[in-house]
VOPAVEX-996496 format. One line per field, with one value per residue (C-alpha): residue number from 1; x, y, z; residue in one letter. Coordinates in steps of 0.25 Angstrom, whole numbers, plus 5000, padded with zeros to 4 digits. Layout:
num c(NUM	...)
c1 c(X	...)
c2 c(Y	...)
c3 c(Z	...)
residuo c(A	...)
This chain:
num c(1	2	3	4	5	6	7	8	9	10	11	12	13	14	15	16	17	18	19	20	21	22	23	24	25	26	27	28	29	30	31	32	33	34	35	36	37	38	39	40	41	42	43	44	45	46	47	48	49	50	51	52	53	54	55	56	57	58	59	60	61	62	63	64	65	66	67	68	69	70	71	72	73	74	75	76	77	78	79	80	81	82	83	84	85	86	87	88	89	90	91	92	93	94	95	96	97	98	99	100	101	102	103	104	105	106	107	108	109	110	111	112	113	114	115	116	117	118	119	120	121	122	123	124	125	126	127	128	129	130	131	132	133	134	135	136	137	138	139	140	141	142	143	144	145	146	147	148	149	150	151	152	153	154	155	156	157	158	159	160	161	162	163	164	165	166	167	168	169	170	171	172	173	174	175	176	177	178	179	180	181	182	183	184	185	186	187	188	189	190	191	192	193	194	195	196	197	198	199	200	201	202	203	204	205	206	207	208	209	210	211	212	213	214	215	216	217	218	219	220	221	222	223	224	225	226	227	228	229	230	231	232	233	234	235	236	237	238	239	240	241	242	243	244	245	246	247	248	249	250	251	252	253	254	255	256	257	258	259	260	261	262	263	264	265	266	267	268	269	270	271	272	273	274	275	276	277	278	279	280	281	282	283	284	285	286	287	288	289	290	291	292	293	294	295	296	297	298	299	300	301	302	303	304	305	306	307	308	309	310	311	312	313	314	315	316	317	318	319	320	321	322	323	324	325	326	327	328	329	330	331	332)
c1 c(4839	4849	4855	4869	4879	4889	4903	4916	4924	4937	4949	4950	4959	4955	4962	4965	4955	4943	4944	4945	4953	4945	4955	4945	4947	4958	4950	4955	4944	4947	4933	4929	4920	4906	4910	4910	4920	4919	4912	4901	4902	4912	4910	4918	4911	4918	4932	4928	4925	4912	4907	4894	4889	4890	4878	4871	4868	4861	4858	4853	4850	4852	4860	4865	4879	4882	4877	4890	4895	4901	4900	4910	4905	4893	4886	4871	4869	4863	4870	4865	4871	4872	4879	4884	4882	4894	4907	4922	4922	4915	4912	4905	4898	4893	4880	4877	4880	4867	4873	4888	4890	4880	4874	4861	4851	4856	4850	4857	4861	4869	4878	4869	4857	4865	4868	4853	4849	4859	4855	4840	4842	4851	4862	4876	4881	4882	4888	4892	4890	4883	4892	4906	4906	4920	4915	4906	4918	4914	4901	4907	4916	4904	4895	4904	4908	4894	4891	4903	4899	4886	4894	4889	4898	4903	4904	4910	4907	4917	4926	4937	4943	4947	4960	4968	4966	4951	4950	4959	4950	4937	4941	4941	4926	4923	4920	4919	4921	4918	4928	4926	4939	4935	4948	4963	4965	4968	4964	4951	4949	4953	4947	4934	4929	4938	4944	4958	4962	4973	4964	4954	4965	4970	4956	4954	4968	4965	4951	4955	4964	4952	4939	4931	4933	4927	4930	4921	4925	4916	4919	4917	4919	4931	4935	4937	4936	4949	4956	4968	4960	4953	4966	4973	4960	4961	4976	4974	4963	4971	4982	4972	4966	4960	4949	4944	4929	4928	4916	4917	4904	4897	4897	4884	4882	4879	4880	4890	4895	4888	4898	4890	4889	4901	4900	4896	4908	4918	4913	4913	4928	4932	4925	4932	4946	4945	4941	4954	4961	4951	4943	4929	4925	4911	4903	4893	4882	4880	4873	4883	4881	4892	4898	4893	4896	4907	4914	4925	4938	4943	4933	4924	4911	4901	4901	4891	4881	4875	4864	4862	4861	4856	4867	4869	4879	4877	4891	4898	4902	4907	4911	4919	4916	4907	4913	4928	4929	4937	4938	4929	4932	4917	4914	4901)
c2 c(5025	5016	5005	5009	4998	4998	5000	4994	5005	5012	5014	5002	4990	4976	4969	4954	4953	4957	4972	4983	4996	5008	5019	5030	5038	5039	5030	5018	5010	4995	4989	4975	4966	4971	4984	4998	5010	5022	5030	5020	5019	5009	4994	4981	4970	4957	4964	4974	4989	4995	5009	5005	5019	5020	5028	5029	5042	5047	5061	5068	5083	5095	5105	5119	5118	5128	5117	5108	5119	5123	5138	5140	5129	5132	5141	5142	5128	5115	5102	5088	5082	5067	5059	5045	5039	5040	5047	5044	5055	5054	5068	5069	5082	5076	5083	5072	5060	5053	5050	5051	5043	5032	5023	5030	5027	5030	5030	5026	5035	5034	5045	5047	5048	5058	5067	5066	5071	5082	5087	5086	5095	5105	5102	5107	5093	5083	5085	5073	5077	5076	5064	5061	5059	5054	5040	5039	5038	5028	5035	5049	5044	5039	5050	5062	5057	5056	5070	5076	5070	5078	5091	5092	5095	5085	5090	5083	5088	5080	5078	5075	5062	5053	5047	5054	5044	5043	5059	5061	5052	5059	5074	5075	5073	5083	5098	5103	5098	5104	5097	5097	5101	5098	5102	5103	5094	5079	5075	5081	5073	5060	5061	5069	5066	5053	5059	5062	5077	5075	5068	5079	5090	5082	5081	5096	5099	5089	5094	5108	5105	5098	5104	5115	5114	5120	5116	5115	5116	5113	5121	5112	5119	5113	5104	5112	5127	5131	5143	5134	5124	5134	5141	5128	5126	5139	5138	5125	5130	5143	5133	5125	5138	5150	5150	5137	5140	5135	5133	5133	5127	5127	5115	5110	5099	5086	5071	5068	5082	5091	5103	5116	5122	5131	5145	5155	5164	5153	5151	5166	5167	5156	5162	5175	5169	5160	5171	5178	5167	5160	5166	5159	5155	5151	5147	5135	5130	5145	5157	5169	5181	5180	5167	5160	5171	5170	5184	5187	5187	5198	5209	5205	5204	5193	5185	5174	5176	5163	5162	5148	5141	5153	5159	5172	5171	5185	5190	5179	5180	5167	5162	5174	5187	5195	5208	5206	5193	5186	5170	5165	5150	5148	5137	5140)
c3 c(5009	5002	5011	5016	5018	5030	5024	5027	5034	5030	5038	5047	5050	5054	5066	5067	5079	5071	5076	5066	5068	5063	5057	5053	5066	5076	5086	5077	5084	5085	5083	5086	5077	5079	5085	5081	5083	5092	5081	5080	5064	5061	5065	5064	5057	5055	5056	5046	5049	5044	5043	5050	5049	5034	5029	5042	5048	5061	5055	5043	5043	5034	5043	5041	5038	5049	5059	5056	5059	5045	5044	5032	5023	5014	5025	5025	5019	5024	5024	5026	5038	5042	5053	5056	5070	5079	5081	5084	5095	5109	5112	5126	5121	5108	5103	5094	5103	5100	5086	5088	5101	5100	5090	5084	5073	5058	5044	5031	5021	5008	5002	4990	4999	5008	4995	4991	5004	5004	4990	4993	5005	4998	5007	5004	5007	5018	5032	5040	5054	5068	5072	5067	5051	5050	5056	5044	5036	5025	5023	5022	5011	5003	5006	5005	4991	4986	4993	4986	4972	4973	4976	4991	5003	5013	5027	5039	5054	5061	5073	5063	5070	5058	5053	5042	5031	5031	5033	5021	5012	5017	5016	5001	5002	5013	5010	5025	5039	5053	5062	5077	5084	5098	5105	5103	5115	5111	5125	5123	5111	5117	5131	5128	5113	5111	5098	5092	5091	5081	5071	5071	5069	5057	5052	5053	5046	5034	5033	5032	5020	5013	5016	5024	5039	5051	5065	5077	5092	5103	5115	5127	5141	5148	5137	5124	5128	5135	5129	5127	5119	5111	5108	5103	5094	5088	5086	5078	5070	5066	5061	5053	5047	5053	5043	5049	5054	5069	5077	5092	5097	5110	5118	5125	5135	5128	5128	5139	5142	5152	5153	5151	5138	5133	5138	5128	5132	5130	5115	5113	5118	5110	5097	5099	5102	5090	5081	5084	5076	5067	5056	5058	5072	5076	5088	5088	5096	5101	5096	5098	5088	5077	5081	5069	5059	5049	5050	5039	5046	5036	5037	5049	5041	5045	5032	5037	5048	5055	5065	5069	5055	5048	5039	5032	5021	5016	5020	5011	4997	4991	5004	5007	5015	5008	5013	5011	5003	5014	5013	5024	5022	5018	5008	5000)
residuo c(M	Q	K	V	E	M	R	K	A	L	F	W	E	A	R	D	D	G	R	V	E	C	R	L	C	P	H	H	C	L	I	A	Q	G	K	Q	G	I	C	L	G	R	R	N	E	G	G	V	L	Y	A	A	N	Y	G	R	T	T	S	L	A	L	D	P	I	E	K	K	P	L	Y	H	F	H	P	G	T	G	I	L	S	I	A	P	N	G	C	N	F	A	C	P	F	C	Q	N	W	Q	I	S	Q	K	E	S	P	T	E	E	I	T	P	Q	E	L	V	D	L	A	R	G	R	D	S	V	G	V	A	Y	T	Y	T	E	P	L	I	W	Y	E	F	L	L	D	A	C	S	V	V	R	E	H	R	L	S	N	V	L	V	T	N	G	M	I	E	E	E	P	L	R	Q	L	L	P	L	I	D	A	M	N	I	D	L	K	S	M	D	E	S	F	Y	K	K	V	V	K	G	N	L	E	S	V	L	R	T	I	R	L	A	K	E	S	C	H	V	E	L	T	H	L	V	V	P	G	A	T	D	S	P	E	Q	I	N	R	L	I	D	W	I	V	E	L	G	D	D	T	P	V	H	F	S	R	Y	F	P	H	Y	N	Y	D	V	P	A	T	P	V	E	T	L	V	E	I	W	N	R	A	R	E	R	L	R	F	V	Y	L	G	N	I	A	I	E	G	S	S	D	T	V	C	P	R	C	G	V	T	A	V	R	R	S	Y	Y	S	V	D	L	S	G	L	S	N	G	R	C	G	A	C	G	A	D	L	N	I	V	R)
């Protein structure tokens, strides 16, 4: 592979004492010389902020696009998936903590090599996923540009925490996003995952205006599963657009969190409640009949049947319901 050079970072300001203030995300890390920010990807060298993670990936795999999860964007296809090392959140229940919460081995890859791999594997595009792709900002700009030039799709699977200006510069290159809306409680973001809710909500709103968007909510017992919290979440998504696909995922004990797994009955109750007001609601990390299928909200016909990552699209017609022609917000 071609050698990848460490790049000077975007969105930062130098301080008189040699520290730099990163302005990519709301943390605004003040980074001393020789140190890195919370996300592990940006480093102060001689009073200059560098994207130390540029072109370095921890993971490379061809996944079903449903794994992202994206159920309404090129269903039934595969997508090349890669990840940087690090994250600007500190979720105690992170399922990928080995590559998001500590330094891990990486390999170099250039944007053109990424495109070559995607085309060679018959991928619909590239998904920047597994950890937090927004901390890979400089590489995203370059890679997404080259991917777009080759008429492939760019997908972000993200926590959505980024400042507005860098987000606006990136969005024109993005075709689809799955954004993790963890809670409607700002204190949960601050105390539990060390993030910022308002920036996430802003990202979702701006992304919805620019590309295909699906949301994921991890149902954590005692933390994000109360009826009041779920109702607030549903209310907000209805205002965003009731055609927004939403994935309620089952939590399992992991990393530094040992609360028992989400009860099945809790997920089913949330699924049924959400479907009263939202058109496309799914359950993740659990196999419950029908909970992964796309049902036409107009005529009730099952347009897309899913069993794990096996997808039956026979009920679709050009992305619409094959029975009545209703728009199912499916990009094909």
